VEXMAR-768133 format. One record per residue (C-alpha): residue number from 1; residue in three letters; x, y, z. Coordinates in steps of 0.001 Angstrom, whole numbers. Example, Ala and Ser with C-alpha at 12.3 -4.5 7.8 and 13.67 -1.06 7.14 Angstrom:
2
<r 1 ALA <12300 -4500 7800>>,
<r 2 SER <13670 -1060 7140>>,
//
This chain:
202
<r 1 UNK <165484 43371 97195>>,
<r 2 UNK <164619 45576 100167>>,
<r 3 UNK <162861 48096 97924>>,
<r 4 UNK <161168 45470 95775>>,
<r 5 UNK <157536 44559 96434>>,
<r 6 UNK <155270 41872 95046>>,
<r 7 UNK <153286 44705 93456>>,
<r 8 UNK <156330 45961 91523>>,
<r 9 UNK <155528 45821 87806>>,
<r 10 UNK <158923 44389 86824>>,
<r 11 UNK <160831 42818 89746>>,
<r 12 UNK <164513 43692 89536>>,
<r 13 UNK <165856 40716 91473>>,
<r 14 UNK <167441 37890 89527>>,
<r 15 UNK <164800 35311 88605>>,
<r 16 UNK <165005 32103 90662>>,
<r 17 UNK <162329 29500 89973>>,
<r 18 UNK <160946 27356 92774>>,
<r 19 UNK <159030 24082 92419>>,
<r 20 UNK <156227 23572 94928>>,
<r 21 UNK <153427 21070 95532>>,
<r 22 UNK <150106 22626 96449>>,
<r 23 UNK <146480 21518 96889>>,
<r 24 UNK <144026 23080 94450>>,
<r 25 UNK <140369 22088 94035>>,
<r 26 UNK <140843 18869 95998>>,
<r 27 UNK <143932 17641 94152>>,
<r 28 UNK <147677 18148 94649>>,
<r 29 UNK <149649 19712 91812>>,
<r 30 UNK <153292 20454 91054>>,
<r 31 UNK <153621 24128 90148>>,
<r 32 UNK <156307 26756 89639>>,
<r 33 UNK <156778 30006 91548>>,
<r 34 UNK <159712 32383 91888>>,
<r 35 UNK <161129 35204 93940>>,
<r 36 UNK <159703 38653 93337>>,
<r 37 UNK <156086 37539 93782>>,
<r 38 UNK <153762 37230 96768>>,
<r 39 UNK <154152 34080 98918>>,
<r 40 UNK <156314 32003 96546>>,
<r 41 UNK <156810 29155 99041>>,
<r 42 UNK <153176 28161 99507>>,
<r 43 UNK <149561 29219 99213>>,
<r 44 UNK <149413 31998 101795>>,
<r 45 UNK <147071 31752 104772>>,
<r 46 UNK <144657 34402 103518>>,
<r 47 UNK <144190 32718 100152>>,
<r 48 UNK <143700 29379 101917>>,
<r 49 UNK <140935 30939 104008>>,
<r 50 UNK <139317 32452 100911>>,
<r 51 UNK <139390 29180 98968>>,
<r 52 UNK <137968 27264 101950>>,
<r 53 UNK <135124 29712 102609>>,
<r 54 UNK <133717 30527 99185>>,
<r 55 UNK <131192 28553 97143>>,
<r 56 UNK <132044 26967 93805>>,
<r 57 UNK <132401 29563 91083>>,
<r 58 UNK <129753 29844 88356>>,
<r 59 UNK <130258 27174 85669>>,
<r 60 UNK <130540 29662 82814>>,
<r 61 UNK <130971 33300 81933>>,
<r 62 UNK <133879 35516 82949>>,
<r 63 UNK <135563 35122 86341>>,
<r 64 UNK <138166 37491 87820>>,
<r 65 UNK <141092 36848 90143>>,
<r 66 UNK <142151 40375 91110>>,
<r 67 UNK <145794 40576 92210>>,
<r 68 UNK <146431 37003 91134>>,
<r 69 UNK <150096 36578 92130>>,
<r 70 UNK <151401 33242 90844>>,
<r 71 UNK <147820 32060 90468>>,
<r 72 UNK <146341 29805 93166>>,
<r 73 UNK <142892 31423 92992>>,
<r 74 UNK <142810 31710 89191>>,
<r 75 UNK <143984 28122 88733>>,
<r 76 UNK <141363 26864 91195>>,
<r 77 UNK <138635 28759 89327>>,
<r 78 UNK <139838 27375 85997>>,
<r 79 UNK <139908 23787 87298>>,
<r 80 UNK <136470 24012 88907>>,
<r 81 UNK <134825 25921 86031>>,
<r 82 UNK <136391 24596 82818>>,
<r 83 UNK <133777 26310 80636>>,
<r 84 UNK <134374 29738 82197>>,
<r 85 UNK <136968 32278 81099>>,
<r 86 UNK <139228 33177 84010>>,
<r 87 UNK <140984 36539 84029>>,
<r 88 UNK <144095 36514 86236>>,
<r 89 UNK <144959 40189 86696>>,
<r 90 UNK <148100 41615 88282>>,
<r 91 UNK <150566 44438 87691>>,
<r 92 UNK <153551 42145 88317>>,
<r 93 UNK <154891 40787 85006>>,
<r 94 UNK <156728 37942 86711>>,
<r 95 UNK <153558 36811 88477>>,
<r 96 UNK <151621 36818 85202>>,
<r 97 UNK <154277 34706 83497>>,
<r 98 UNK <154084 32186 86346>>,
<r 99 UNK <150295 31981 85979>>,
<r 100 UNK <150728 31288 82254>>,
<r 101 UNK <153331 28585 82907>>,
<r 102 UNK <151217 26911 85564>>,
<r 103 UNK <148021 27058 83520>>,
<r 104 UNK <149841 25500 80575>>,
<r 105 UNK <151363 22753 82719>>,
<r 106 UNK <147883 21879 84035>>,
<r 107 UNK <146343 21949 80562>>,
<r 108 UNK <144084 24878 81417>>,
<r 109 UNK <143291 26785 78266>>,
<r 110 UNK <140686 29019 79905>>,
<r 111 UNK <143056 31338 81818>>,
<r 112 UNK <143959 34818 80579>>,
<r 113 UNK <146809 36271 82649>>,
<r 114 UNK <147158 39961 81938>>,
<r 115 UNK <147605 43468 83268>>,
<r 116 UNK <144510 45448 84284>>,
<r 117 UNK <144538 47601 81142>>,
<r 118 UNK <144412 44496 78937>>,
<r 119 UNK <140986 43323 80157>>,
<r 120 UNK <138356 44425 77604>>,
<r 121 UNK <136123 47170 78978>>,
<r 122 UNK <132863 45472 77965>>,
<r 123 UNK <133356 42320 80045>>,
<r 124 UNK <131063 41694 83021>>,
<r 125 UNK <132160 39218 85660>>,
<r 126 UNK <130052 36423 87077>>,
<r 127 UNK <132333 36335 90131>>,
<r 128 UNK <135361 38154 91509>>,
<r 129 UNK <137713 36452 93950>>,
<r 130 UNK <140585 38371 95511>>,
<r 131 UNK <143195 38420 98221>>,
<r 132 UNK <143775 42120 97543>>,
<r 133 UNK <147215 43719 97940>>,
<r 134 UNK <146501 45641 101140>>,
<r 135 UNK <150072 46915 101366>>,
<r 136 UNK <149730 49068 98239>>,
<r 137 UNK <148045 51603 100524>>,
<r 138 UNK <144471 52544 101249>>,
<r 139 UNK <144003 54983 98365>>,
<r 140 UNK <145346 52581 95747>>,
<r 141 UNK <143310 49712 97187>>,
<r 142 UNK <140118 51767 97163>>,
<r 143 UNK <140758 52876 93578>>,
<r 144 UNK <141251 49263 92542>>,
<r 145 UNK <138025 48051 94147>>,
<r 146 UNK <136027 51005 92793>>,
<r 147 UNK <137280 50100 89327>>,
<r 148 UNK <136500 46377 89377>>,
<r 149 UNK <133559 45676 91680>>,
<r 150 UNK <131117 47700 89493>>,
<r 151 UNK <131959 45272 86689>>,
<r 152 UNK <130061 42501 88452>>,
<r 153 UNK <127015 41325 86564>>,
<r 154 UNK <123600 41573 88209>>,
<r 155 UNK <123174 38869 90843>>,
<r 156 UNK <126913 38214 91050>>,
<r 157 UNK <129355 38305 93970>>,
<r 158 UNK <132833 39482 94834>>,
<r 159 UNK <134653 37615 97596>>,
<r 160 UNK <137566 39359 99318>>,
<r 161 UNK <139827 38079 102095>>,
<r 162 UNK <141499 40606 104384>>,
<r 163 UNK <143438 40112 107600>>,
<r 164 UNK <141710 41659 110596>>,
<r 165 UNK <144931 43330 111728>>,
<r 166 UNK <145312 44934 108289>>,
<r 167 UNK <141941 46642 108331>>,
<r 168 UNK <139245 44194 107252>>,
<r 169 UNK <136584 45896 109394>>,
<r 170 UNK <137384 49396 108140>>,
<r 171 UNK <137421 48097 104561>>,
<r 172 UNK <133977 46597 105067>>,
<r 173 UNK <132668 49929 106330>>,
<r 174 UNK <134255 51749 103402>>,
<r 175 UNK <132712 49341 100887>>,
<r 176 UNK <129281 49803 102465>>,
<r 177 UNK <129580 53570 102031>>,
<r 178 UNK <131340 53691 98660>>,
<r 179 UNK <129229 51281 96619>>,
<r 180 UNK <125831 52034 95134>>,
<r 181 UNK <122591 50998 96832>>,
<r 182 UNK <122252 47847 94721>>,
<r 183 UNK <125191 46247 96564>>,
<r 184 UNK <125278 44611 99963>>,
<r 185 UNK <128450 43867 101917>>,
<r 186 UNK <128514 41080 104495>>,
<r 187 UNK <131142 39255 106499>>,
<r 188 UNK <130855 35699 105198>>,
<r 189 UNK <133509 33995 107328>>,
<r 190 UNK <136071 34531 110088>>,
<r 191 UNK <139064 32206 110209>>,
<r 192 UNK <142686 32371 111409>>,
<r 193 UNK <142585 36127 111889>>,
<r 194 UNK <141094 36764 108433>>,
<r 195 UNK <137706 38037 107317>>,
<r 196 UNK <136034 36920 104102>>,
<r 197 UNK <133871 39742 102779>>,
<r 198 UNK <131083 39115 100292>>,
<r 199 UNK <129937 41934 98031>>,
<r 200 UNK <126663 41072 96326>>,
<r 201 UNK <125254 42993 93367>>,
<r 202 UNK <121473 42785 93232>>,
//
């Protein structure tokens, strides 16, 4: 397990399911996680900060949870916006299967859990929400954001949560320099050592 990461495509450790109770969109739900994914015991602190410091998602259109893990952000979006299509994107096959299981158990038919290459190229997103996998490395992280943020529709937002100690301020500066002039990047919230960054497309 020492060499296995939550961003491994196919975790090699033996699958061990875990039942947890978590709050999502103002209700408490019984969900399933497992080893080999990010924060299987609970909703991690960064995701909690993101969910607490972002506005309700648009009621329709396409919404993206980038680096979805077992799905707390995607499931919240799907509960709050039942008429939207939520794309839960991750490279980890085990995480995607957990999202599918949890969406099915909650009766959410509007969640598509898939790998990045399986999202149709012509889709524009009304909102992107992400606790991005900082530990993949700066180059990989930058490539990921440069791929997905330009798929925001006009007038739409991306909301990212990043721990200050893991480079939130430098990421904000990079975003300001890397994105086109029709984007603005602001720090929307500071909480528990995390920064919530808002990227607005005008």
